[in-house]
C-alpha positions as CSV (number, residue, x, y, z in Angstrom):
1,M,57.7,-32.4,3.1
2,A,55.7,-35.3,2.2
3,N,52.4,-34.5,4.4
4,R,52.0,-31.0,2.5
5,K,49.3,-31.1,-0.2
6,N,50.4,-29.2,-3.8
7,P,48.8,-26.3,-3.9
8,A,47.3,-27.1,-7.6
9,E,45.5,-30.7,-5.9
10,A,43.9,-28.0,-3.3
11,V,42.6,-26.0,-5.8
12,E,41.7,-29.0,-7.9
13,K,39.6,-30.2,-4.9
14,V,38.2,-27.1,-4.1
15,K,37.0,-26.8,-7.7
16,K,35.0,-30.3,-7.7
17,D,33.5,-29.3,-4.4
18,T,32.1,-25.9,-5.5
19,L,30.8,-28.1,-8.9
20,T,29.6,-30.9,-6.7
21,R,27.3,-28.2,-4.6
22,L,26.5,-26.2,-7.7
23,A,24.6,-29.2,-9.0
24,E,23.3,-30.4,-5.8
25,V,21.8,-26.8,-6.0
26,M,20.7,-26.9,-9.4
27,E,19.3,-30.1,-8.6
28,K,17.4,-29.2,-5.5
29,S,15.8,-26.0,-7.4
30,R,14.3,-28.0,-10.3
31,V,16.5,-25.7,-13.1
32,L,16.5,-28.6,-15.8
33,E,12.4,-28.7,-15.5
34,N,12.0,-24.9,-15.6
35,L,14.2,-24.7,-18.5
36,E,12.4,-27.6,-20.7
37,M,8.6,-26.0,-19.9
38,I,10.0,-22.6,-20.9
39,L,11.7,-24.2,-24.3
40,D,7.8,-26.1,-24.8
41,R,6.1,-23.3,-25.5
42,R,2.8,-25.0,-25.7
43,K,3.4,-26.7,-21.7
44,L,4.3,-23.0,-21.2
45,L,1.2,-21.5,-22.6
46,W,-1.3,-24.4,-20.8
47,N,0.4,-24.0,-17.5
48,N,0.2,-20.0,-17.9
49,F,-3.5,-20.1,-18.8
50,L,-4.3,-23.1,-16.0
51,A,-2.6,-20.6,-13.6
52,G,-4.8,-17.3,-15.0
53,L,-7.9,-19.4,-14.8
54,A,-7.5,-20.8,-11.2
55,R,-6.5,-17.2,-10.1
56,G,-9.7,-15.2,-11.9
57,L,-11.7,-18.0,-10.1
58,G,-10.1,-17.0,-6.9
59,F,-10.7,-14.0,-7.2
60,G,-14.1,-13.7,-8.6
61,V,-15.1,-16.6,-5.4
62,G,-13.3,-14.2,-2.7
63,L,-14.7,-10.9,-3.8
64,T,-18.3,-12.3,-3.9
65,V,-18.2,-13.5,0.0
66,L,-16.6,-10.4,0.3
67,A,-19.5,-8.5,-0.7
68,A,-22.0,-11.0,0.9
69,I,-20.9,-10.6,4.0
70,V,-20.2,-6.5,3.4
71,I,-23.9,-6.2,2.2
72,Y,-25.1,-8.4,5.5
73,F,-23.3,-6.1,7.9
74,L,-24.9,-2.9,5.9
75,V,-28.3,-4.0,6.1
76,V,-27.9,-4.7,10.1
77,L,-27.0,-1.5,10.2
78,L,-29.2,0.0,8.9
79,K,-32.2,-1.9,10.2
80,S,-30.4,-0.8,13.6
81,I,-30.6,2.8,13.0
82,V,-33.9,2.5,11.7
83,A,-34.9,1.3,15.0
84,L,-33.1,4.3,16.6
85,N,-36.1,6.6,14.5
86,I,-33.7,9.3,13.8
87,P,-36.3,11.5,12.1
88,L,-34.7,12.6,8.8
89,I,-32.6,9.5,8.4
90,G,-34.5,7.2,9.3
91,T,-37.2,7.3,6.9
92,Y,-34.6,7.6,3.9
93,I,-32.9,4.2,5.4
94,A,-36.2,2.8,5.8
95,E,-36.6,3.3,1.8
96,L,-34.2,1.8,1.0
97,V,-34.3,-1.5,3.8
98,E,-37.7,-1.9,1.9
99,I,-36.2,-1.4,-1.7
100,V,-32.9,-4.1,-0.6
101,Q,-35.7,-6.4,0.8
102,E,-38.0,-6.6,-2.1
103,Q,-34.9,-7.1,-4.4
104,I,-33.5,-10.1,-2.4
105,K,-37.8,-11.3,-2.4
106,I,-37.9,-11.1,-6.4
107,H,-34.3,-13.2,-6.8
108,R,-35.0,-15.8,-4.8
């Protein structure tokens, strides 16, 4: 009977192990750093401002690049349709391509 542990000691060991693992998880998840940031309003506002600025800048640059690519392929497509010389659509598209090219020359 000397080899058997007291049930109370076993429960205490489980509690201690659980608390140790919980402390490790909390340390890895940076709970204290996040809590400090939430409590410091200036730091929270500054971080959110910078995050919003970065998102806005990324959105603007991404949309600009995407629009440029779409417009480029649209102009290439329109030029190829004009080259096919489709009667009714061809003249309309030719005028559209000329307008776009004039605008490009103006803004250079």
